C-alpha positions as CSV (number, residue, x, y, z in Angstrom):
1,M,-2.5,-10.1,115.3
2,S,-5.2,-8.2,113.5
3,V,-8.4,-9.9,112.5
4,I,-7.2,-9.9,108.9
5,Q,-4.1,-11.8,109.8
6,E,-6.1,-14.1,112.1
7,Y,-8.5,-15.0,109.3
8,Y,-5.7,-15.7,106.9
9,A,-4.0,-17.9,109.5
10,R,-7.2,-19.9,110.3
11,L,-8.0,-20.3,106.6
12,S,-4.4,-21.6,106.0
13,E,-4.8,-24.1,108.9
14,I,-8.1,-25.4,107.6
15,M,-6.8,-25.6,104.0
16,A,-3.7,-27.5,105.1
17,E,-5.9,-29.9,107.1
18,V,-8.2,-30.5,104.2
19,F,-5.5,-31.2,101.7
20,E,-3.7,-33.6,104.0
21,T,-6.7,-35.4,105.7
22,E,-9.0,-35.5,102.7
23,A,-6.3,-36.4,100.1
24,D,-7.8,-39.9,99.4
25,N,-11.3,-38.6,99.0
26,L,-10.2,-35.8,96.7
27,E,-8.4,-38.4,94.5
28,K,-11.5,-40.6,94.5
29,A,-13.7,-37.7,93.4
30,A,-11.2,-36.7,90.7
31,Q,-11.1,-40.3,89.4
32,M,-14.9,-40.4,89.2
33,L,-15.1,-37.1,87.3
34,A,-12.4,-38.3,84.9
35,I,-14.3,-41.6,84.3
36,A,-17.6,-39.6,83.7
37,N,-16.0,-37.5,81.1
38,E,-14.2,-40.4,79.4
39,E,-17.4,-42.5,79.3
40,G,-19.8,-39.8,78.3
41,H,-21.7,-39.5,81.6
42,S,-22.9,-36.1,82.8
43,I,-21.9,-34.1,85.8
44,F,-24.2,-31.9,87.9
45,G,-23.5,-29.5,90.8
46,F,-25.9,-28.2,93.4
47,G,-26.0,-26.2,96.7
48,C,-28.7,-24.2,98.4
49,N,-28.2,-20.4,98.6
50,H,-24.6,-19.6,99.8
51,A,-23.7,-23.3,99.4
52,G,-24.6,-22.8,95.7
53,L,-21.7,-20.4,95.3
54,I,-19.5,-23.4,94.9
55,T,-21.7,-24.6,92.0
56,L,-21.3,-21.3,90.3
57,E,-17.5,-21.5,90.9
58,L,-17.5,-24.8,88.9
59,F,-19.7,-23.6,86.1
60,Y,-18.7,-21.6,83.0
61,R,-15.4,-20.7,84.6
62,T,-12.0,-20.1,83.2
63,G,-9.9,-23.2,83.8
64,G,-13.0,-25.0,84.9
65,M,-14.6,-28.2,83.5
66,V,-17.0,-27.5,80.6
67,T,-19.1,-30.5,81.5
68,V,-20.2,-29.5,84.9
69,N,-23.9,-28.5,84.8
70,P,-25.3,-26.3,87.5
71,I,-28.6,-27.2,89.0
72,R,-30.5,-23.9,89.6
73,A,-34.0,-23.9,91.0
74,P,-36.5,-21.2,92.2
75,G,-35.7,-20.1,95.7
76,M,-32.4,-21.8,95.9
77,M,-30.0,-19.1,94.8
78,L,-30.7,-16.2,97.1
79,E,-32.7,-14.5,94.4
80,L,-35.8,-13.9,96.4
81,S,-36.7,-11.0,98.7
82,P,-36.7,-11.2,101.6
83,P,-33.8,-13.8,101.6
84,T,-35.2,-15.4,104.7
85,M,-37.7,-17.1,102.3
86,T,-34.8,-19.1,100.8
87,S,-33.8,-20.4,104.2
88,E,-37.4,-21.6,104.7
89,M,-37.6,-23.1,101.2
90,E,-34.5,-25.3,101.6
91,R,-36.3,-27.0,104.5
92,I,-39.3,-28.1,102.4
93,P,-39.5,-32.0,102.1
94,G,-39.8,-33.3,98.6
95,Y,-38.6,-30.2,96.7
96,G,-35.1,-31.7,96.2
97,R,-36.7,-34.6,94.4
98,I,-38.8,-32.4,92.2
99,I,-35.7,-30.4,91.2
100,L,-33.5,-33.5,90.4
101,N,-36.3,-35.3,88.6
102,N,-36.5,-32.3,86.2
103,E,-32.8,-32.6,85.3
104,P,-31.6,-34.8,82.5
105,C,-29.7,-37.1,84.8
106,K,-29.4,-40.9,84.7
107,A,-27.5,-43.8,86.2
108,G,-23.7,-43.4,85.9
109,D,-23.9,-39.6,86.2
110,I,-22.4,-37.6,89.0
111,L,-23.9,-35.1,91.5
112,I,-21.6,-32.8,93.4
113,I,-23.6,-31.4,96.3
114,H,-22.4,-28.9,98.9
115,S,-23.9,-28.0,102.3
116,V,-22.2,-26.9,105.4
117,S,-24.7,-28.5,107.8
118,G,-26.2,-31.1,105.6
119,R,-29.4,-31.0,107.7
120,N,-32.0,-29.4,105.4
121,A,-34.5,-31.4,103.4
122,V,-33.8,-30.2,99.9
123,T,-30.2,-31.4,99.7
124,I,-31.0,-34.6,101.6
125,D,-33.9,-35.4,99.2
126,M,-31.8,-34.6,96.2
127,A,-28.9,-36.8,97.3
128,E,-31.2,-39.7,98.2
129,C,-33.0,-39.4,94.8
130,A,-29.6,-39.3,93.0
131,R,-28.5,-42.5,94.7
132,E,-31.8,-44.2,93.8
133,K,-31.1,-43.2,90.2
134,G,-27.7,-44.9,90.3
135,M,-25.7,-41.6,90.3
136,T,-22.4,-41.1,92.2
137,V,-23.0,-38.5,94.9
138,I,-19.9,-36.4,95.9
139,V,-20.8,-34.5,99.1
140,V,-18.8,-31.6,100.5
141,T,-19.9,-30.7,104.0
142,N,-18.6,-29.5,107.4
143,M,-18.6,-32.5,109.7
144,N,-17.9,-30.4,112.7
145,T,-21.3,-28.9,112.1
146,A,-23.1,-31.8,110.6
147,T,-22.4,-34.1,113.5
148,S,-23.5,-31.6,116.1
149,V,-27.0,-30.6,114.7
150,T,-30.1,-32.6,114.1
151,S,-31.7,-33.4,110.7
152,R,-34.6,-31.3,109.4
153,H,-35.6,-34.2,107.1
154,P,-38.5,-36.5,108.0
155,S,-36.2,-39.5,107.9
156,G,-33.9,-38.1,110.5
157,K,-31.0,-38.6,108.1
158,M,-28.3,-36.2,107.1
159,L,-26.8,-35.3,103.7
160,H,-23.5,-37.2,104.4
161,D,-25.6,-40.4,104.9
162,F,-26.1,-40.5,101.1
163,A,-22.5,-39.7,100.1
164,S,-20.8,-42.0,97.6
165,I,-17.7,-39.9,98.3
166,L,-17.6,-37.6,101.4
167,I,-15.2,-34.6,101.6
168,D,-15.1,-32.8,104.9
169,N,-14.3,-29.1,104.5
170,H,-12.9,-29.1,108.1
171,G,-14.6,-25.8,108.9
172,D,-15.3,-24.6,112.4
173,H,-18.7,-25.4,114.0
174,G,-21.2,-23.1,112.3
175,D,-18.7,-22.1,109.6
176,A,-17.6,-18.7,111.0
177,T,-14.0,-18.6,112.2
178,I,-13.0,-15.5,114.1
179,Q,-14.0,-14.7,117.7
180,L,-13.9,-11.1,119.1
181,D,-13.5,-10.7,122.8
182,G,-16.8,-10.2,124.4
183,F,-18.8,-10.7,121.2
184,E,-20.9,-13.8,121.0
185,Q,-21.2,-14.3,117.2
186,K,-18.1,-15.4,115.3
187,L,-17.1,-13.7,112.1
188,A,-15.9,-14.7,108.6
189,S,-17.0,-18.0,107.2
190,S,-14.6,-20.4,105.5
191,S,-16.8,-22.7,103.5
192,T,-16.9,-20.8,100.3
193,V,-13.1,-20.2,100.1
194,V,-12.3,-23.8,101.1
195,G,-15.0,-25.4,99.1
196,A,-13.9,-23.6,96.0
197,A,-10.3,-24.7,96.6
198,I,-11.4,-28.3,97.1
199,L,-13.5,-28.6,93.9
200,N,-11.1,-26.6,91.7
201,A,-8.4,-29.0,92.9
202,V,-10.6,-32.0,92.2
203,T,-11.6,-30.9,88.7
204,A,-7.9,-30.0,87.9
205,R,-6.8,-33.4,89.0
206,A,-9.6,-35.0,86.9
207,S,-8.3,-33.0,83.9
208,E,-4.8,-34.2,84.6
209,I,-6.0,-37.9,84.7
210,L,-7.7,-37.4,81.3
211,W,-4.6,-35.8,79.8
212,E,-2.4,-38.6,81.1
213,K,-4.7,-41.0,79.2
214,G,-4.3,-39.0,76.0
215,I,-7.7,-37.4,76.3
216,K,-8.0,-33.6,75.9
217,P,-9.6,-32.2,79.1
218,P,-12.9,-30.3,78.5
219,V,-11.7,-27.0,80.1
220,F,-12.8,-23.4,79.5
221,M,-10.3,-20.7,78.3
222,S,-10.8,-17.1,79.3
223,G,-13.1,-15.3,76.9
224,N,-11.1,-12.2,77.7
225,I,-7.9,-13.3,76.0
226,D,-7.3,-13.6,72.3
227,G,-8.7,-16.8,70.9
228,G,-10.7,-17.6,74.0
229,D,-14.2,-17.3,72.4
230,A,-13.3,-19.6,69.5
231,Y,-11.7,-22.1,71.8
232,N,-14.7,-22.2,74.1
233,K,-17.2,-22.5,71.2
234,A,-15.3,-25.5,69.9
235,V,-15.0,-27.3,73.2
236,I,-18.7,-26.7,74.0
237,A,-19.6,-28.2,70.6
238,E,-17.4,-31.2,71.2
239,H,-19.1,-32.0,74.5
240,K,-22.6,-30.8,73.6
241,D,-24.2,-34.1,74.5
242,N,-23.2,-33.6,78.2
243,I,-23.8,-29.9,78.4
244,F,-27.3,-28.7,79.3
245,Y,-26.8,-25.1,80.4
246,M,-26.5,-23.9,76.8
247,K,-30.0,-24.9,75.9
């Protein structure tokens, strides 16, 4: 079996495990997103650095939910050089609170937060702050990693300790999946692929719940097909009170 086939096989195993084992949590997350849209609450997404790729997948995306607001903050999106600075910055206590306190979030809103290890201070502080505000915190993490590392937060707590709904991405320890004979470091992470699948499934299910209630789901159309721009302009206008990334 080539490495290409091996990676595909391992991803398929992880994905199957997630969608079987985490089915109840995926449904709970979808129900909460549907309620938020129905009741006029806001939805936010965050992750540090590569974990933030999942936030970008949810934001301004064809077929994605219009009402998901990305939380982007200096040093948290791999935009700095050298990129090692961003790894240091996500360990700074208190920064997560500063970030969230400058977002227009309130009780009843939802925070989707993604971290493979769940050990660094920024995500932990943000999740704790969100719970204090009365927000629902949906955590996507890798429990194989999170339960085998120590916290870098002064409290000693981990991200998953603050989850209202916890979704395990079932990745391998350390996220990488492929081992070469005689080579110590494993290759090819799974968290971005699996995390995107998890949250696309959750937002799709939330849209289905809304549609079953007779509510038009707030979903983007591709701007590269005829009618897409007009459709998107209308849906953004309809949900402007819960969209903050257009301001």
